[in-house]
N, C-alpha and C positions, 0 to 999 in steps of 0.2 A: 203286309203293309207295316211300315215302321211307325210307331206311335210318336207323334211330333213332340209331346211333352218329354218323353224319354230322350229324344234327340236334343231338345233344348237344354235340359238340365245337365247333359253330359258335354255340351259344346264348350270349346275353349273360351275362357274369359267370362263365363256366365256368373262366376262368383267374384271375379277380380276387376273386370272392366267397369267403367263409370255407370253405364246404363244397360239394363237388360229388361226386355218387355216380352211377355207372352200373353196372348189374348185368344180365347177359344169360345166359339159360339156353337152351342149344341141345341138344347131345348128339352124341357121336361118330357120324359118318355121316349126321346129319340136316342138311338144307339150310337150315332156318329155326329159329325159336324165338321167345321172348318177351323183350323188354327192358323194364326199369323204370329210370327215372332222375329225378333232382331236383337242383336247385341252390339253396343257401340262404345267407343272410347270417349265420345263427346258427352259432356254433361247435359242434363235436361235444361230447358228454358224455364226459369221460375216465373210464375205469374203473380202479380201483385195488383193492388188497387189502382195503380196508375195505368194499367193495361186496359185494353178494350177488345171486344169481340171483333170489331172492324180490323184492328191491327193483326189479330191472330188469323183472321181470314186471309188477309193479304200475304202474310208470311207463309201460310199453308199453300196458297195458290202458287207462289214462287217456287216452293220446295217441290211440289208435285208436277211441275212443268217438265221435269227431266224424264226422258224415255226409260230410265232405269227404274227398277222396282223399288219405289219409295213409299213411305207412309208417314203419318203423324200420329203419335199415340201418347197417352198419359192420363192424368186425372185432374179434375177440378173439384174442390171441396164444396160443402154446403154453402159456406160463406161467400162463394163466388157470386151469389145472388147480388152482392154489392156492385158487381160490374154493370148490372142493368137496372138496379133499383137504388136510387140515391138515398131513399129513406133508410135503407139497410146497409149503407156503405161502411159503417164502422163495425167490424166483427168483434166478438168477445176476445179478450186478451188471453195470452198465455199459451197459444197453440205452438207446438214444436214443428208444425207443418206450414208451408206457404199456402196461399189460396189454391195453387195448383202447380203442376210441373208437366211440361210437354216436351217430348223428344222428337226431333226431326231425323227420321231414320232412313238409311240406305241399306241395300242388299237385304231386303225383307224376304223372309221365307214364308210361303203359304203351303199348307198341306191338309189333306183330308185326315180327320180323326177316325180311326177304325172303331168298330163296335167293341165295347168292353163291358165287363161285368162290374158291378159295384161291390165294394167291401165295406158295408156300412158299419160305422162305429155305434154300438149300442150302449157304450159307457156314457154316463153323464159326466158333467164337470167334476173334477176332484176338489172337494171342499177343503182339503188340506193345503192347497196351493194359495199362498197369500195374494190378496188382490185389493185394489181400491175401487170404490164405486162412487160416482158423483151424486147419485140419488138412491140410497138404499130404500128398501120397501116402505118404511114409515114416511120418509120424506117424499117419495114418489107418489104415494097414495094421497098425501096432503095436497100435493100439486094437482093431482087429478081432480080432487074436489074443488079446488079454486078455479080450475079451468072449466069445469062443468058450470060453475056459477057465471063465468064470463060468457059461456055459450048461451045460457038461459037469459042473460042480460042483452043478448043480441050482438056481442062483439065478434063472433065467428060462428061458423057452422060446425067446423071440426078443427082440432089442433092435435098435431102429432108430437107427443111428449116422449123424449128419449133419455136414456142415461148411459154413461160410459163406464166400462170396467177397464182396469189396467193391471198388468202383471210384469214381472221381470221377463225380459226378452228371452225366449228359448234359444237353444244353441244354433240350429240350422233351420231357418224358416223355409228355405227352398225345399228341403226334404219333407217338412211338415205340410207344405203346400200340396205336394203330391198326395198325401193322405187325405187332404180336404177334397181334392179332385176325385179320389176314389170313393169318397163317402157320400157324395151327393151328385145327382145329375140335374143341375140347374141349367137355366138358359145360357149362363155365362160362367166361365172360369178364367181367372186372370192372376198373373204374378208380375209385379213391377218392382224393379230396384233402381233407385236414383241415389247414388252415393250410399249413405248409411240408412236411407229410408226404404222400407219395403211395404208393399201393399199386396195382400193375398185375399181373394174372395171367390165365392161361389154364389153369384146373384141370380135370383129367379126373374128379375124384372129389368126392362129397358127404361131409360129416360126418353130417348127418341132414336129411331132408325131412319136413315135417309138412303134412298136408292134412286138416283136420277132426279126426277121431278116428283117423287112420291115420298111421303113420310108416314111413319106409324108409331103409335104409342100403345103399350100393353099395360094399363093400370092394374095393379094388384092391391086390393084392399078388402078386408074381411079375412081374418086369420084365426086358426084354431090349432092347437097341438093335435097330431095324429092320434086317432082313437078316442078323442074327447067327444065325438058326436054320438057315442053310444049311451046306454043307460037312460033312455028317454029324452035326451037332448036332441033338438031339431037339427037337421043338416044346415050347412051354411047357406044354401040357396033358399031356405025359408026362415032364416033368423032375421027378424026385423032390424035389430041393431046393426048386424053385419051388412045387410043389404042397403040400409040407409047410408052407411059409411061408404060402401062401394059406389053407389050411384052418384053421390056427391062428387067423388073423385073422377068418375068417368066424365061427368059434366065439366069438371075443371080441365081435364085432358082435351076435351073438345074445344074449350075456350082457348087453351094454349096453342093448339094447332090452328085454330081459326084466325089467329093474328098473322100467320105466315102463309095461309092457304088462299087459293083462288076462291072468289065468292061462291058459296054453295057447294064447295068441294071437300067438305069434312063429313065422313061417314062412320057410323058405328058398324063395324064389320061383323062382330059377334060379341056376345055379352054373357057375363055371369056364369062362366064355366068354372068348375072346381078342378084345381091342379093340386095333386098330392105329391109332396116331397118326402124326404126320408123321415122328418120329424114333425112337420106341420103341413097344413093344407090351407089353400088360399082360394078366393074368388078372383078371376081374371077376365078382362074384356079386351077387345082390340078396337082402337080408333085409328082411321086412316085419313090421309088428306093428299090432295094434289097441290103442290107448292106454287106460289107466285113466281114469275120469272125473276131470276137473280138471287133467290134464296138458296143458300148453301148450308153445309153442315154446321158452321158456327152460328149462323143466324137461327137455324132450327134449335140449336142448343140454348141460345140466349132466350128463346121464347118458352122453353120447357123446363129449364133448370132453376131452382130445384123442383123435382116432381112433387105434385100435390100429395102423393101418397106418403111423403116423409116431411111435409110441412103443414098442410091443412088447407082449409078454404074459408074465406078468401085468402090467397097465398101470402100476401104482404102482411096483413093484420095478424094472421095465424103465426107467422114467423116472429113478429114482435112479441106476441104473447108467449110463445114457447121459449124464446131467448130469456124472457123475464123469469121464467120458472127454472130453466135448466142452469142458468148462471155459469155456463162453461162453454168452451169451444167444442165444435163438432169435428173439425178437421176434415179428412177425406170422407167420413161417414155421411151418408145421405147426399153426397155429391155424385160424381160420375167418373167412371173409368171407360175410356173409349179409344177408338181407332178410326182414322180418316185415310182413305185411299183415293185414287184417281176416279174420274167420271162421276163426281158428286156422290160418292158413297161413304157412309159413316155408320157406325154402330156405337152407341153410348149406353153402357150398362149402368144401372143404379147401384151405387156403392153401399149395399147392405149385405149382411152375412159375410162380413169382411173384417179381416184383421189388418191393422196398420201399425208399423213399428218405426220408431225413431230413437236414436241413442240406445239406452239400455232398457227401454220400455216397449211393450206390446199392448195395443188397445183394441177394443171392439165395442160397438154401441148397438143398441136396438131401441125401437120406439113402438108406441101403440097409438092408434087414432082415437082421440077422445071426442065423444059426442054426448048429447044430453042424456042418452040412455046408459052411459058407461057405468060400470061397476069398478071402483078403484082396484080391488084385489085382482079381478080378472084381467085388467089391463096390465098390471105388473107381471102377472103370470105369463101373459102373452110375450112380454119382452124377454123373459127367461127362456121361453121355448125358442125364440129367435136367436138368442145368444148361445144356446147350448151346443150347436154344431161347432162353431168356431172355438168356443171355450174348451170343449172336450178334445178336439182334434189338434188345434194349434198350440194350446197351452198344456193340456193334460196328457196328450199323446194317446196311444191306444195299446 
C-alpha cells in the first residue's frame, strides 16, 4: 500500500500551485487511518468579518452538488468567533493571517493510511535558535495571577491563557511536516498551503465531527508532561485541579452541542480517559448528539468554535479576559482545520500543536487552562510541554 503522504508530497505542483491541502485522520494508538488531499491552481477563498456561516453553507452546498469527487477544506482562526458573537467582532490587530481561508476542491484523492512506526524526536527545542515570545515566563505568570483573581471574583470559571513564539521561517516546511507526522500519532495530521501561507499540525483534538445527523466532540482538558505522574504525584484521573478543569469543559461541550441537537439527544458517551502522546498526556471524554433537521457542518461549527478547551468557561467572557491579557492576535491557533465532503460529513480538527507560517516567519502557540487552583509556574511549564514537539521538529529539526 502506497503511503498517501508520500504520494502527496511528490505530486506535481505540490510546491508551486496556489493551493495544496492534505488532511489525515487517524487517532491516538491507531496504526492507520484515512487521508484526503488535493492540489489546485485556484486560490483559496479568504474569510473576513463581512462573511457569515450561512453564506459559507450555501457556497459549500452548491460546490458539493457535483457528482465529481469534491470537497471543501481549509481553516478558520480563533477570532472567527466574531462571525457568531457580536461582542467579539473586533479581533486584535496585526495578524498576518485572515480570519480563515477555504478551498473549493475538485479531483480529491482519498486513501487509506497504512500502518507505520513512529520515529519520535527526543531532542528538545534548540535554545540557540533566536525566537520572539509574546508572554515570556515572568509576564505569563503575572497574567495567571491576575486571571486567578478574576476567577475568584466570579468573572469566569476557567480561562485559557496562551502565548505565541515566532522564528525565522525554515527552508522547506513541507519536508519538516513529514517529520512532525513521523514524531506523533495524534488524531489529526494536516498540511495546508494557500499562497505563501502554510499550516502544519498534529492535533489530538476535534472541534466537532459531523456524520449525517450525528455530531460528536472529544474535549481534551487536563494535561501533564509524560513521566510527570511519578515520584508521588497523583495520576491525572485523581488530580482535583485537572478533573475540575476537564469536567467544566465537558459541560461546555454538552452545552455547545445542545444548541444544535434534538431535545434530549446529547449524551456523554465516555469520560475521563487518559490518552498518552509522545510528550504529554491528557484527559479526554466524548460527547455525542443527534442534530436537529437542517443542521449541517457549518452550523455545527458555528455552535462549537472556538472550543471551550482553548477559550474557557463561560466562553464569551473568558475570551474577553484572555484577550485583555494576551494583547496579541492568535491567528490560526486555537481555531480549526477541517474538511467537508458530501452527505453531510465533516471533520474539524482543533488547531493546536500546530505551526503556521506567513512571509518569512513561522509561529506556534500554546495555552493552559487557568482555574482557581492554578499554580502559575506549572501552567507555564504546561505550555512549554505543548510547544516542544512543534518547536523541536519544525524549527530545530532532528
